[in-house]
C-alpha positions as CSV (number, residue, x, y, z in Angstrom):
1,X,-0.4,-0.1,-0.4
2,X,1.3,3.3,-0.7
3,X,1.3,6.3,1.1
4,X,-1.8,7.9,1.3
5,X,-1.5,11.2,1.1
6,X,-4.2,12.9,-1.5
7,X,-6.3,9.8,-0.9
8,X,-9.2,11.3,1.1
9,X,-11.0,9.7,4.1
10,X,-13.8,8.4,1.7
11,X,-11.8,6.4,-0.7
12,X,-8.9,6.2,2.8
13,X,-11.9,3.9,3.8
14,X,-12.9,2.5,0.5
15,X,-9.4,1.4,-0.4
16,X,-9.1,-0.5,3.7
17,X,-11.9,-2.8,2.9
18,X,-11.2,-3.6,0.1
19,X,-8.0,-4.6,1.8
20,X,-9.1,-6.6,4.3
21,X,-11.1,-8.6,1.6
22,X,-8.7,-9.2,0.3
23,X,-6.1,-10.6,2.8
24,X,-8.6,-11.7,5.7
25,X,-7.8,-14.8,6.3
26,X,-10.5,-17.7,6.6
27,X,-12.8,-17.8,9.8
28,X,-12.2,-21.1,12.3
29,X,-15.1,-23.1,13.2
30,X,-14.7,-23.5,17.2
31,X,-13.9,-27.1,16.4
32,X,-11.1,-25.9,14.3
33,X,-12.2,-26.3,10.4
34,X,-12.4,-23.2,7.7
35,X,-15.8,-21.8,8.1
36,X,-17.9,-21.5,5.7
37,X,-20.6,-18.6,3.5
38,X,-24.0,-19.5,4.1
39,X,-24.5,-20.5,0.1
40,X,-22.9,-21.6,-3.0
41,X,-20.0,-20.1,-3.6
42,X,-19.8,-17.5,-1.2
43,X,-17.0,-16.3,0.4
44,X,-16.2,-17.4,3.9
45,X,-16.8,-14.8,6.5
46,X,-14.6,-12.9,7.9
47,X,-12.9,-13.1,11.5
48,X,-14.1,-10.6,14.0
49,X,-10.0,-8.8,14.3
50,X,-10.0,-8.5,10.6
51,X,-13.0,-6.2,10.8
52,X,-13.6,-5.6,7.3
53,X,-13.6,-2.2,7.4
54,X,-10.7,-1.3,8.6
55,X,-6.8,-1.3,8.0
56,X,-5.1,-4.3,8.0
57,X,-1.9,-6.3,8.4
58,X,0.6,-4.9,10.6
59,X,3.4,-2.3,10.5
60,X,6.8,-2.7,8.9
61,X,8.5,-0.4,11.4
62,X,9.1,-1.3,14.9
63,X,9.8,2.7,16.3
64,X,6.7,2.8,17.7
65,X,5.6,-0.1,20.2
66,X,2.3,0.3,21.1
67,X,1.8,-2.1,22.8
68,X,5.0,-1.0,25.2
69,X,3.4,2.4,25.5
70,X,0.5,1.1,27.4
71,X,2.6,0.0,30.3
72,X,5.6,2.6,30.4
73,X,6.2,6.6,32.1
74,X,9.6,8.3,32.4
75,X,11.7,6.3,30.1
76,X,11.2,3.1,32.2
77,X,11.5,0.9,28.9
78,X,15.2,2.3,28.6
79,X,18.5,1.0,29.6
80,X,19.4,2.4,32.2
81,X,22.2,4.2,31.1
82,X,20.2,5.3,28.0
83,X,17.4,6.3,30.6
84,X,19.4,8.8,32.6
85,X,20.1,11.1,29.5
86,X,16.2,11.7,29.9
87,X,15.1,11.3,32.9
88,X,16.3,11.0,36.6
89,X,14.6,11.3,40.4
90,X,16.5,14.0,43.4
91,X,14.7,12.8,47.0
92,X,14.1,16.2,49.0
93,X,14.5,17.0,52.6
94,X,10.5,16.8,52.7
95,X,10.8,13.1,51.1
96,X,8.8,14.4,48.1
97,X,11.2,13.8,44.5
98,X,12.8,16.1,42.1
99,X,12.0,14.4,39.0
100,X,13.6,15.8,35.8
101,X,13.2,15.3,32.0
102,X,14.7,15.7,28.9
103,X,11.9,16.1,25.5
104,X,13.1,16.7,22.2
105,X,11.6,18.4,19.7
106,X,12.5,16.5,15.6
107,X,10.5,16.2,13.3
108,X,9.8,12.5,11.9
109,X,8.1,9.9,8.9
110,X,6.2,7.2,11.0
111,X,4.1,4.2,10.2
112,X,0.6,5.0,11.1
113,X,-1.1,1.6,9.2
114,X,0.7,-0.7,6.8
115,X,2.6,1.1,4.3
116,X,0.9,4.7,5.1
117,X,3.7,6.9,6.5
118,X,2.7,10.3,8.2
119,X,5.5,13.1,8.4
120,X,5.2,14.0,12.3
121,X,6.1,16.2,14.5
122,X,6.8,14.5,17.8
123,X,8.6,14.3,21.5
124,X,11.6,12.4,21.3
125,X,11.1,10.7,17.8
126,X,7.4,9.6,19.7
127,X,4.1,9.8,19.1
128,X,2.6,10.3,21.7
129,X,5.3,11.8,23.6
130,X,7.1,10.4,26.9
131,X,3.9,9.5,29.8
132,X,5.6,11.7,32.6
133,X,4.7,10.8,35.8
134,X,5.1,11.7,39.2
135,X,3.9,12.7,42.7
136,X,1.6,15.3,44.2
137,X,4.2,17.5,45.7
138,X,7.3,16.6,43.7
139,X,9.3,19.8,41.7
140,X,8.6,18.8,38.2
141,X,11.8,20.5,36.1
142,X,11.5,19.6,32.0
143,X,14.6,20.8,30.4
144,X,13.1,21.2,26.5
145,X,15.5,21.2,23.3
146,X,14.2,21.8,19.8
147,X,15.5,20.1,17.2
148,X,12.7,20.6,15.1
149,X,12.2,23.0,11.9
150,X,9.8,25.2,13.8
151,X,9.1,26.8,17.0
152,X,7.4,24.9,19.6
153,X,7.0,25.4,23.3
154,X,5.5,22.8,26.1
155,X,2.3,23.8,27.8
156,X,1.8,21.5,30.6
157,X,-1.9,20.8,32.5
158,X,-2.5,21.7,35.9
159,X,-0.7,24.4,38.2
160,X,1.3,26.2,37.0
161,X,3.1,29.8,37.1
162,X,2.5,32.0,33.8
163,X,5.5,32.0,33.1
164,X,5.7,28.2,32.5
165,X,2.6,27.9,30.4
166,X,4.3,27.8,27.2
167,X,1.2,29.4,25.2
168,X,2.3,32.8,24.5
169,X,4.4,33.7,21.1
170,X,7.1,34.8,23.4
171,X,7.5,31.2,24.6
172,X,7.9,30.0,21.7
173,X,11.5,28.0,21.4
174,X,13.0,28.4,17.7
175,X,14.5,25.7,16.1
176,X,17.7,25.1,18.3
177,X,16.6,26.0,21.1
178,X,15.7,25.7,24.6
179,X,13.5,26.2,27.6
180,X,13.4,24.6,30.7
181,X,9.9,24.4,32.6
182,X,9.9,24.4,36.5
183,X,6.9,23.6,38.8
184,X,5.5,21.2,41.2
185,X,3.0,18.9,40.4
186,X,-0.3,19.9,41.6
187,X,-3.4,18.5,41.2
188,X,-3.3,15.1,41.3
189,X,-4.9,13.4,38.3
190,X,-4.6,12.8,34.7
191,X,-3.5,15.6,32.6
192,X,-1.7,16.2,29.5
193,X,1.4,18.0,27.9
194,X,1.3,19.4,23.8
195,X,2.8,22.1,21.9
196,X,1.0,25.4,22.1
197,X,2.8,27.3,19.0
198,X,0.4,28.7,16.3
199,X,-1.3,26.9,14.5
200,X,-2.5,25.2,17.4
201,X,-4.6,22.3,15.6
202,X,-1.7,21.4,13.5
203,X,1.2,21.3,16.1
204,X,-0.8,19.3,18.0
205,X,-2.2,16.9,15.1
206,X,1.5,16.4,13.9
207,X,2.2,14.6,17.0
208,X,3.0,17.1,19.6
209,X,1.9,15.9,22.9
210,X,2.0,13.4,25.4
211,X,0.4,12.3,29.0
212,X,0.8,13.5,32.3
213,X,-0.1,11.5,35.2
214,X,0.3,13.3,38.7
215,X,-0.6,10.1,41.8
216,X,-2.0,11.2,44.7
217,X,0.4,11.5,47.9
218,X,-1.1,8.3,49.2
219,X,-1.3,6.5,45.7
220,X,-3.9,4.5,44.4
221,X,-4.8,1.0,44.5
222,X,-2.9,-1.5,43.3
223,X,-3.9,-2.3,39.7
224,X,-2.5,-3.1,36.1
225,X,-2.4,0.3,34.4
226,X,-2.8,1.5,31.0
227,X,-2.0,4.7,29.6
228,X,-4.5,4.8,26.1
229,X,-4.0,8.3,24.1
230,X,-6.7,8.4,21.4
231,X,-5.7,9.9,18.3
232,X,-6.4,10.7,14.7
233,X,-3.8,11.0,11.8
234,X,-4.5,14.1,8.7
235,X,-3.0,12.0,5.9
236,X,-3.8,14.5,3.3
237,X,-3.9,18.2,5.4
238,X,-7.6,18.8,4.5
239,X,-8.8,19.1,7.8
240,X,-10.2,15.4,8.0
241,X,-8.5,12.6,9.7
242,X,-8.1,9.5,7.6
243,X,-6.8,7.1,10.2
244,X,-8.4,6.8,14.3
245,X,-5.7,4.8,16.3
246,X,-5.1,4.5,20.2
247,X,-1.5,5.8,20.6
248,X,-1.0,5.7,16.8
249,X,-0.9,3.1,15.2
250,X,-4.1,2.2,13.5
251,X,-5.9,-1.9,14.5
252,X,-2.5,-1.9,16.7
253,X,-4.0,-4.2,19.8
254,X,-6.9,-6.0,17.1
255,X,-3.3,-7.8,16.1
256,X,-2.1,-7.5,19.6
257,X,-4.5,-8.2,22.2
258,X,-3.7,-6.1,25.7
259,X,-3.3,-9.6,27.9
260,X,-5.4,-8.7,31.9
261,X,-5.7,-11.0,33.8
262,X,-9.5,-12.2,34.7
263,X,-10.8,-10.4,38.0
264,X,-8.1,-8.5,39.0
265,X,-8.0,-4.4,38.8
266,X,-7.8,-2.8,35.7
267,X,-7.2,1.5,35.4
268,X,-6.8,2.9,32.6
269,X,-5.4,6.4,31.8
270,X,-7.5,7.9,28.7
271,X,-6.3,10.8,27.4
272,X,-8.4,12.5,23.6
273,X,-6.2,14.1,21.9
274,X,-7.9,14.3,18.5
275,X,-7.8,16.6,16.4
276,X,-10.5,17.8,13.7
277,X,-13.8,16.2,15.1
278,X,-15.6,17.7,18.1
279,X,-14.9,14.4,20.4
280,X,-14.1,11.2,20.4
281,X,-15.1,7.8,23.0
282,X,-14.0,4.6,24.2
283,X,-16.9,1.5,24.4
284,X,-15.8,-1.3,26.0
285,X,-18.4,-4.8,25.1
286,X,-18.9,-7.1,27.6
287,X,-18.8,-4.8,30.6
288,X,-18.7,-1.8,32.6
289,X,-16.2,0.3,34.4
290,X,-16.1,3.6,36.6
291,X,-15.4,6.9,35.5
292,X,-13.6,9.4,37.4
293,X,-13.1,12.7,34.6
294,X,-9.6,14.1,35.3
295,X,-9.0,11.8,37.6
296,X,-8.3,14.7,40.8
297,X,-10.9,12.3,42.7
298,X,-10.1,9.4,44.7
299,X,-14.1,8.1,44.0
300,X,-15.3,7.2,41.0
301,X,-18.4,8.3,39.5
302,X,-20.5,7.2,37.0
303,X,-20.7,3.5,35.7
304,X,-21.2,2.8,32.4
305,X,-19.9,0.9,29.0
306,X,-19.3,4.1,26.9
307,X,-17.7,7.2,27.8
308,X,-17.3,10.5,25.4
309,X,-14.9,13.0,26.3
310,X,-14.0,16.4,24.5
311,X,-10.2,17.3,23.4
312,X,-7.8,17.9,25.5
313,X,-10.4,15.6,27.9
314,X,-9.3,13.0,29.5
315,X,-10.4,10.0,32.4
316,X,-9.6,7.2,35.1
317,X,-11.5,3.7,33.6
318,X,-11.6,1.4,36.1
319,X,-12.7,-1.5,35.9
320,X,-12.7,-5.8,36.8
321,X,-12.9,-8.1,34.1
322,X,-15.1,-11.5,35.4
323,X,-15.2,-14.1,32.0
324,X,-11.7,-15.1,29.7
325,X,-12.0,-14.2,26.5
326,X,-11.1,-11.7,24.0
327,X,-13.1,-8.2,25.1
328,X,-13.9,-5.8,22.1
329,X,-13.2,-1.5,22.4
330,X,-13.6,0.7,20.5
331,X,-14.6,4.4,19.2
332,X,-19.0,4.7,19.3
333,X,-18.5,6.7,16.1
334,X,-18.6,4.2,13.7
335,X,-17.1,5.9,11.5
336,X,-13.5,6.2,13.9
337,X,-13.7,2.7,14.8
338,X,-13.5,1.5,10.9
339,X,-10.7,3.9,10.2
340,X,-8.5,2.4,12.8
341,X,-9.5,3.0,16.5
342,X,-10.6,-0.9,17.6
343,X,-8.8,-3.2,19.7
344,X,-9.3,-6.3,22.3
345,X,-8.5,-6.7,25.7
346,X,-7.2,-10.5,26.4
347,X,-8.4,-12.0,29.4
348,X,-6.6,-14.6,30.9
349,X,-7.5,-16.8,34.4
350,X,-10.6,-18.8,35.8
351,X,-14.2,-16.9,35.3
352,X,-15.2,-14.6,38.2
353,X,-19.1,-14.1,38.6
354,X,-18.2,-11.0,41.2
């Protein structure tokens, strides 16, 4: 499949739909035999995970790894010597930490669907940018280096002095320049950071954003924690997205389901940074979750199976899988799901009825 520059969203849907029909394997019956169509000469049905209307196959590059991104923060995926270049922490007299980060803006082409490459603007070469995580009261110091081709900034959601806001023209860091952002992590909750240079919609859409988690001082109950950033990509720059995803690569989690334990508490940190669409959503099949919007309280809110988020909104979702097996999740805007925003959880373990 060639890069999609010049394709409209509807053309892209037709292309990936045809690709799915051609590339999907035969569905299997529970007894292992290939399932057959309902009439003579009818094609076999497609397996659920392939989803005939969406991108199929695997990307050819391992530069972006959405599976690793789920459970990685503060550069924990790097070997110690490399991690020290981008993150270090120092205990302060009051018991809190000074957390020091290095974020670098670089232009980089990334593969967002099989054969579909996007000219991204990135933090540290990845989209979303690295997840930053601190505890309420910690001191956060971020050295931002702009090695890209345009002026950029970093705007953090949360409390900070105005000179640390990264939103005004005088806050822009020119190519080759750098700036140090420093503030106390407050309030606790699920936040985000993103470039705030003009034109804002282009700087965010091109990939300059990431999750920023601030834990309460006493922590939250132990859980399997997963970071999920909902995003979209306008591949022909007509202000209309052709590809949607969680953590950048279309349908990644249909090919690599997210493995969780039956009965274990699962906590999802869900952030919406989709540009050009008013809302995005997450729907989980076969179960419900509690919603803690922005995560600034220690108790959950509504219990539902679908959460809607505007751009910049985020929520902490908590649930326990009662049954083993595959559970689909996706945007409940059907077009978003068909264009890449779909995945599977694989719950492993013994069934629990409560």
